[in-house]
C-alpha positions in Angstrom: 0.1 0.0 0.0 1.4 3.3 -0.9 1.3 5.6 2.3 2.0 8.7 -0.1 -1.6 8.0 -1.7 -3.2 7.0 1.7 -2.3 10.2 3.7 -4.4 12.7 1.5 -7.3 10.4 1.2 -7.7 9.7 4.8 -7.4 13.4 5.4 -9.8 14.5 3.0 -12.3 12.1 4.3 -11.8 12.9 8.1 -10.6 16.4 8.0 -7.7 15.5 10.3 -5.3 18.4 9.8 -5.7 22.1 10.4 -3.3 25.1 10.3 -1.3 25.6 13.7 -1.8 21.9 15.1 0.9 19.8 16.8 1.3 16.5 15.0 3.2 13.5 16.1 4.0 10.8 13.6 5.3 7.5 15.1 7.2 5.5 12.6 7.5 8.5 10.3 10.1 7.0 7.5 10.1 7.5 4.8 8.0 10.8 5.6 4.8 10.5 3.5 2.4 11.3 6.4 4.8 13.8 7.8 4.9 15.7 4.5 1.2 15.9 4.3 1.0 17.1 8.0 3.6 19.8 7.4 1.6 21.0 4.2 -1.6 21.0 6.0 -0.6 22.6 9.2 1.2 25.6 8.0 1.9 28.4 8.8 2.5 27.8 12.6 2.1 24.1 13.0 4.6 21.8 14.2 5.3 18.2 13.2 7.5 15.7 15.2 8.4 12.2 13.9 10.2 9.2 15.5 11.5 6.2 13.8 13.8 3.3 14.7 15.8 3.7 11.4 17.8 6.6 10.4 16.0 8.7 7.8 16.2 12.2 6.5 12.7 13.8 7.4 10.8 16.2 5.0 11.6 20.0 5.6 9.7 21.3 8.4 9.7 18.1 10.4 11.6 17.6 13.7 12.7 14.1 14.3 14.0 11.6 16.9 15.6 8.3 16.1 14.9 5.5 18.6 12.9 2.6 19.5 9.4 3.8 20.4 8.9 0.9 22.6 11.5 2.1 25.1 10.1 4.0 28.0 13.0 6.3 28.0 12.4 7.2 24.4 8.8 7.7 25.2 9.5 9.9 28.0 12.0 11.9 25.8 9.2 12.4 23.2 6.6 13.5 25.9 9.1 16.0 27.3 9.7 17.4 23.7 6.2 17.8 22.8 5.2 19.3 26.0 7.6 22.2 25.4 5.3 24.6 23.1 8.3 26.2 21.5 10.0 22.8 20.5 9.7 22.1 16.8 8.1 25.4 15.9 9.2 27.1 12.6 12.0 29.4 13.2 12.1 32.7 11.2 15.3 33.2 9.2 17.3 36.1 10.2 18.3 38.6 7.6 21.7 38.3 6.0 24.2 41.0 6.6 25.0 41.3 2.8 21.4 41.4 1.9 21.9 38.5 -0.6 19.6 35.6 -0.8 20.6 32.3 0.8 21.4 29.1 -1.2 19.5 26.0 -0.7 22.6 24.4 0.9 22.8 27.3 3.5 19.2 26.7 4.3 19.6 23.1 4.7 22.5 23.6 7.1 20.6 26.3 9.2 17.6 23.9 9.4 19.8 20.9 10.7 21.3 23.2 13.1 18.0 24.2 14.5 16.9 20.6 14.9 20.1 19.6 16.6 19.8 22.4 19.2 16.3 21.4 19.8 17.2 17.9 20.5 19.7 18.8 23.1 17.9 21.8 24.6 15.0 19.7 26.0 17.3 17.1 27.7 18.9 19.9 29.9 17.7 19.5 33.3 15.3 22.0 34.7 14.6 23.2 38.1 11.1 21.5 39.3 8.4 24.0 39.7 6.6 23.7 43.2 2.9 23.7 43.2 1.3 26.3 45.4 0.0 24.4 48.4 -2.8 25.8 50.4 -2.3 26.8 54.1 -3.1 24.0 56.3 -6.6 24.5 57.8 -7.1 27.6 55.5 -10.4 28.1 53.6 -8.9 28.8 50.4 -6.9 26.1 48.5 -5.9 25.8 44.9 -8.2 26.6 42.2 -10.6 23.9 41.5 -9.8 22.1 38.3 -13.5 22.5 37.3 -12.9 26.3 37.1 -10.2 26.0 34.7 -10.8 26.2 30.9 -10.8 23.1 28.8 -7.4 24.2 27.4 -6.0 24.9 30.8 -7.0 21.4 32.1 -5.5 19.8 29.1 -2.2 21.6 29.6 -2.1 20.9 33.2 -2.4 17.2 32.2 0.2 17.3 29.6 -2.1 16.9 26.7 -0.8 19.2 24.0 -0.9 17.2 20.9 -3.7 17.7 18.2 -2.9 14.4 16.2 -1.1 11.1 16.9 -0.3 9.2 13.9 1.0 5.6 13.9 2.4 4.1 10.7 4.7 1.7 12.7 5.5 -2.0 11.5 7.1 -4.4 13.7 10.8 -5.0 12.8 11.3 -8.7 12.2 14.8 -10.5 13.0 17.3 -10.5 9.9 18.3 -13.9 9.1 20.3 -13.3 5.8 22.8 -10.6 4.7 24.2 -10.0 8.2 27.6 -9.1 6.6 25.9 -6.1 5.0 26.7 -2.7 6.7 24.3 -0.5 4.8 21.4 1.2 6.3 18.9 0.0 3.8 18.7 -3.5 5.4 16.7 -2.3 8.6 14.6 -0.2 6.2 13.6 -3.1 4.1 13.0 -5.1 7.1 10.7 -2.5 8.7 8.6 -2.0 5.6 7.7 -5.6 4.6 5.6 -7.9 6.3 6.9 -11.3 7.6 4.4 -13.4 5.4 3.0 -14.9 8.6 -0.3 -13.3 8.9 -0.8 -14.1 12.7 2.6 -12.5 13.5 1.8 -9.6 11.5 -1.5 -9.0 13.1 -0.3 -9.6 16.7 2.8 -7.3 16.1 0.7 -4.5 14.6 -1.8 -4.8 17.7 1.1 -4.4 20.1 2.2 -1.2 18.3 -1.2 0.1 18.1 -1.6 -0.2 21.9 1.8 1.4 22.4 0.7 4.1 20.2 -2.9 4.5 21.9 -1.2 4.6 25.4 1.1 7.5 24.2 -2.1 9.2 22.6 -3.8 8.9 26.0 -1.1 10.7 27.7 -0.6 13.4 25.3 -3.6 14.1 23.0 -5.7 17.1 23.6 -9.4 16.9 24.2 -11.0 16.5 20.9 -7.7 15.5 19.2 -7.5 12.7 16.6 -5.7 9.3 16.4 -4.7 7.3 13.5 -3.1 3.8 13.5 -2.1 1.2 11.0 -2.8 -2.5 11.7 -3.2 -5.8 10.0 -6.5 -7.5 10.4 -7.0 -10.4 12.7 -8.8 -11.6 15.8 -7.5 -8.8 18.2 -8.9 -5.9 16.2 -12.2 -5.9 17.5 -11.1 -5.8 21.3 -8.8 -2.8 20.3 -11.7 -1.1 18.5 -13.7 -1.2 21.8 -10.8 0.2 23.7 -10.9 3.0 21.1 -14.5 3.7 21.4 -14.0 4.4 25.1 -11.4 7.2 24.3 -12.7 8.8 21.1 -16.3 10.1 20.3 -16.2 8.4 16.8 -14.0 5.3 15.5 -13.8 4.3 12.0 -11.9 1.5 10.1 -10.5 2.3 6.8 -9.1 0.5 3.9 -8.0 3.2 1.5 -8.7 2.7 -2.2 -5.0 2.7 -3.0 -4.8 -0.6 -0.9 -4.3 -4.0 -2.9 -7.6 -6.0 -2.4 -5.7 -8.9 -0.9 -3.8 -6.7 1.7 -4.7 -7.2 5.4 -3.5 -3.7 6.0 -6.0 -1.1 7.3 -6.3 1.9 9.7 -8.2 2.8 12.8 -9.2 6.5 12.9 -10.2 7.9 16.3 -11.9 11.3 16.2 -12.7 13.5 19.2 -10.6 12.5 22.2 -13.0 12.5 25.3 -11.9 14.5 28.3 -13.2 12.3 31.0 -12.2 8.9 29.8 -9.8 7.2 32.6 -6.7 5.3 31.9 -7.9 2.3 33.7 -11.2 2.1 31.5 -9.3 2.7 28.2 -6.2 0.6 28.7 -6.9 -1.6 31.5 -7.8 -5.4 31.3 
């Protein structure tokens, strides 16, 4: 299935992207979804991608390389997206000579910004102490019910508008171990194993990990999209999604081959009051 064709089709149907949004693309390589997200969230949107394999992101996308299933990597990604300035487009300072910059110079500047962002959010910060009410006093902290919806979301770390997951489970390389090129893990990531049960089970694990991240970071009213391979566990996963989202759809884009078991879950309108135990618990 061609992700380049799927992205515009699913977006046109469900109106996912809007200008100024924050989008997280899990398993972004080779960048088809990220490219669509950048184009549709201009001028002030930000798109953050993560992938296990090294890949050059589309212009305007900030990326992290690492295993998304690692708790350390997930926490790093959460810290990044919760900083409202990370990944924002940076206005280019005028040159002293008044001449235009070359494409090579622009690329160098862009790479520099991405590197600075990656290091900046890892620097330790002094923890902010929440104001505590005086013991026995009549006036405590402002009740959460008096905060606006946006303030409640920010207070809970929910700052992302859309979480996309196009991840595929990497499977063990058994041949060509002598090769050192970066293309080998790419091809292992992009192809199915040929075992329908294994592909389905692996995709459900990744969808569950992606939805857990979405629960922690997605704004009220936000959207979630994840790729999966059809099988026996998809109904149970759909039930979980319905606990978190106002509307849930299964989609098999027109560009998909008829024999392919690949499909997408689309969750629209994250509910504010859904609890983690109810959505993700047994």
